[in-house]
Structures are given as C-alpha cells and as structure tokens.
N, C-alpha and C positions, 0 to 999 in steps of 0.2 A: 471747475474747482468747487462746485456747489456753492453754499453760502459762506464765502471766505473772502478776506481782504489781505493783500500783500503790500507792505510798505518797505522801501529801501532808502537809506540815507544817501543824499547827493554827494556828500564830501567824504564818505567812507564806503566800506564794502558790506556794511551791516544791513540785513533784511529781517523782517518779522512778519508773521502771519497771524491773522485773527480768524478763529472759527466760530460761527454762530452757535454751534452745538455746545461749546464750552464757554463762550463769551470771554475768552482769554487770548492775550497776545503771547506767542511763543517764537523763539528764534529759528531762523532758517540758516542754512550754510551760507557763508559769505561769498559774494561774487568774486571773480578773479580780477576784474578791472573796475576802476572807479568810473562812474558815469555821471560826473558833475555836469549839469545842464543838458543831460540826455533825457530819454523818455522811458517810462515803464508802462507796458500795455499787456494785452493778452493775445496769444495765438494758440488756437486749438486748446483753449482752457488752461494754458501754461504761461506764466509770466515771461515776458520778453523785454530785455533792456537793450536800448538802441543808442549807439553813439554817445557823445558827450566829450569830456576832456579828462586827461589824467591829472593835469596841473593847470596853472593859470595860463599856460602858453601852448600846451600840447593837446590838440583836438584828435579824436579818433573815430573810426567807424565800427568799432567792435560791437558785435551782437552776441548776447548771452541769453540762453533759454533755460528756465528751471524745469528739469525733468521731474515731474511730481511723483513718478514711481521710484526712481533711484534717489530722489531728494538731493540732486546735484545740479549745479549750473553747467551747461554744455555750450560749446561754441556754435554760433550760427553763422550765416554768410555775412562777410564784412561789407558794410555800406561804404560806397565810394562815390564822390569824395567824402573824406571824413567831415563830420559836422557836429555842432552843438546848437542849442536853442532852436531846434527844429520842432515841428508840430507832427504828432503821430495820430492817425485816425484809424480806429478799428472798424473795418468795413463789415466784416462778418467773422465767424469763428475761425476761418482759414486765411484771412487776408488783412494786412495792415498797409497803410499808405503813409509815407513820410513827405512832408511839405517843407521846402526851403531849409533854412538853417544858416549857420555862420561857420566859416572855416578860416583858420589863420592863413592857409595856403591859397584859398580861392575867394576870400572875402564873403560877402553876403551872396547866398545861392538862390536861384529860382527853380532849380531842378526838383522834380517830384518823382518819387520812387515807390514802386509797389512790390510787396512780397507775398507770394502764395505758399502755403504750407505744402502743397502738392509736390513742388519741385525745389523749394527753398532757394530761389534765385531772385535777386533784385532786378527789376526791369524799369525802364524809363516810361513815365507818363508825360502828357503835354506839360510844358513848363508853366509855372505860375506867371501871371502877367508881368510881374516885376520881382526883382530880388527881395527876399523878406526873411526875417527871422523873428521868433517869438510871436507868430501869428496865432489868432484864436481860430481854431478849426473844429469841425465835427461833421457827423453824418446826419442830415436832416430828412432824407428819404432813403429808401432801400439802397439806391445806387448814386446818391448825390452828396458830394462833399462841398461844404461851404466854409470859406475862410474870410477873415477881415482883420484889420488892425495890425499889430506887431510893429516892426521897425518902420513900416511905411507911414506910421502916424496918421492913418486915415481910417474912417469908419466904412469906406466903400467895401462891399461884399462881392466876392466872386464865387461861382459855383462850377464844379466839374461833374458832369454826368458820366459815370463809369461805363454805362451802356451805350454812350455816344461819344467816344473819345475823339473822333474825327472833328468834333465841334470845338474841342479845347475848353479852356476856362472862359466863362461868360459873366458879365456883370449881372448881379442878382440884387437889385436895389430893395427888394422886399425884405431882405435880411440885414440891411444897413442898420448899424447900431447908432445911438444918439451921440456917442463919443468914441474916440479911439481907445482900444484896449491892447494890452500886451500880456503874454504868458497866461492866457485863459483857455478854457475848453468849452465846447458846446455839447451838452448832454441831451439826448433825445429821451424824454420821459415817456412818451407814447406817440403813436403814429400821427395823431391829429394835433400835435403840439403847436404846429405852425399854421394851422388852418386859417387863422385870422390875419396872418402876415403882420402881426404887431408884437412889439416887445412890451411887456408889462412888468411892474416891480413885484419882487417877493419881499417878505419881511426880512430885515437885516439880521445877520448872524450876531451872536453875542460876543464873539471873539474874532479878532483879525487873524487871518490865515495866510499872511504873506509868505510865499514860497512853500505853502502847504499843497495838498492835493484835493481835488474834487472828483468824486466817482459816484457810482450808483450802487445801492444795496437794497435789494427787493424793490426796485423801481423808485427808490427815494434817494435824493442827493445826500451824500455824506462827505463832509469836510474833515480832513485829518491833518493835525499838526500845523507847523509853520512857525511864525514868530509874531509877537506883539509889536516889536520895534526892531531896530537894526541890531540889537544886542540880546534880546530876550526870546529864546526859543521855547516852544511848549508842545505838549502832546494832546491838546484838547481835541475831542471828537464831537462833531455836531451833525445831527441828522434832521433833514427837513421832513416833518410829518405832513404828507400831502393832504390828509383829511382835515387836520386842525390848522394847516398852513402856518405852523410854528416850528422853529428850530429846537430840537431836544438834545440833551447831553447824551453822548455814547460812552463806551468804555475806553479809557485811556490805555 
C-alpha cells in the first residue's frame, strides 16, 4: 500500500485511509460485516479484517479483504470456529497467524490458525499452551511468534518457531514482561530490537489510547485514536520519533 494507513471502526462498518502524499484521511467503502473485537491486518499489502462479532452475543469468523484495485471489500475464507478477541500476527507479506480468541459456542480457545495467500485456506498450527484471548503477540524474529498475557493474567511468554513446528510452543522467559497485559501488540522496530533480552521504558504518550491502535509508519510507532475514558472517544494521532525519542502529534 506504500505509505498509507487504514483505520476501521469496531462498532460500525466505516473505514478510512490516510496517504502520506496528501497527509489527508479519506473514506473507504464500508465493510459488509461488523468486526467488533476482531482484527485488522495486512495480507499481500491489502487490509484484511478477521472475525469479531455482529452484536453483543453473535461471534463470527467472517474474513474480508479490501481489493485495492477495485476499491471493494471481498469475502475471504471463513475462520472456524468463530471467534473474537483473538490476536493476529503478520508473519510476512503473504502469511497471517491467528492465536486463541473467545467464542460464545466454544468458550476460550487455544487453537492457532495460519493463512497463506497462495491457497487462501486456514490450517491448524500447534495449539497454544492454554486457552487464551486478548493475548499480546508479535513476530520477534523472521519465523518466531511470541505471546504473553491476555486472559491468562500472567506475564509468562511462549514462542512458536514456524520453521520448527514439531517442537510446538515453548516457554520463552527472555520475553517475560514485568506485568500481565491484555489487548496489546508487539512491534518489531528492527532486527536487533531484542538483542539485549530486556524490556526498557519509552517516554509516555501524551494521550491515553484505550481501544485505539498501534502500528508502524516508516519504522516508527504510531498510535491512532481510542478514548480518554469510558465515555470520551478521540482521533488523536501520535508518532514516536525514534531519533528524538519523543511522541509527536500526527494528522487527525
């Protein structure tokens, strides 16, 4: 997608795109399904929305992909079982992995699914060590996924090496966080980010981004939207300048 960002509302079908060339947000066509507590990632450079729920009680496994040429959302392969509050990891341009989640039909899940753009079929990977939803997950090496926290309420980290699937998930204490987290994401800023095997503090953001998003733009973390409290939503955008080590305001 070049230098662009896509944001979709959790409780509606509305999506918007920001282009660096214009520094403006513009509307995208609406999705066909509401993906509340679902995930939005990239597959082959195109936004892909996975799972979530239609309402407070109806979970689904609907997958929608935004065709950037036709500018229309297209149906992808349905994720089964249906789930919400799962974690999605972009492994590379052609592969995404979904970890755990919650289903009204199946309760908390430990299943891990992988989708390749070559055949667009979901396949099972080794189960997570325990059922979990809202886990903090990310890619820390070329083929290694790390997760911790979530509904397990623990800071214990587990890693899955995609090139050694026979080994399954293994404890990875070098990535243990100092507290349990939920609904987070691990961003890999550069290949040697974890060479010291230590977590260190960054400067605090100026605005709370509860239920907002955290992504990368030109290799720098960007926080978009969320809410200050339980009732006040906002569209604040903050970008971490990696040279000055300070958060800067972006375009709303």
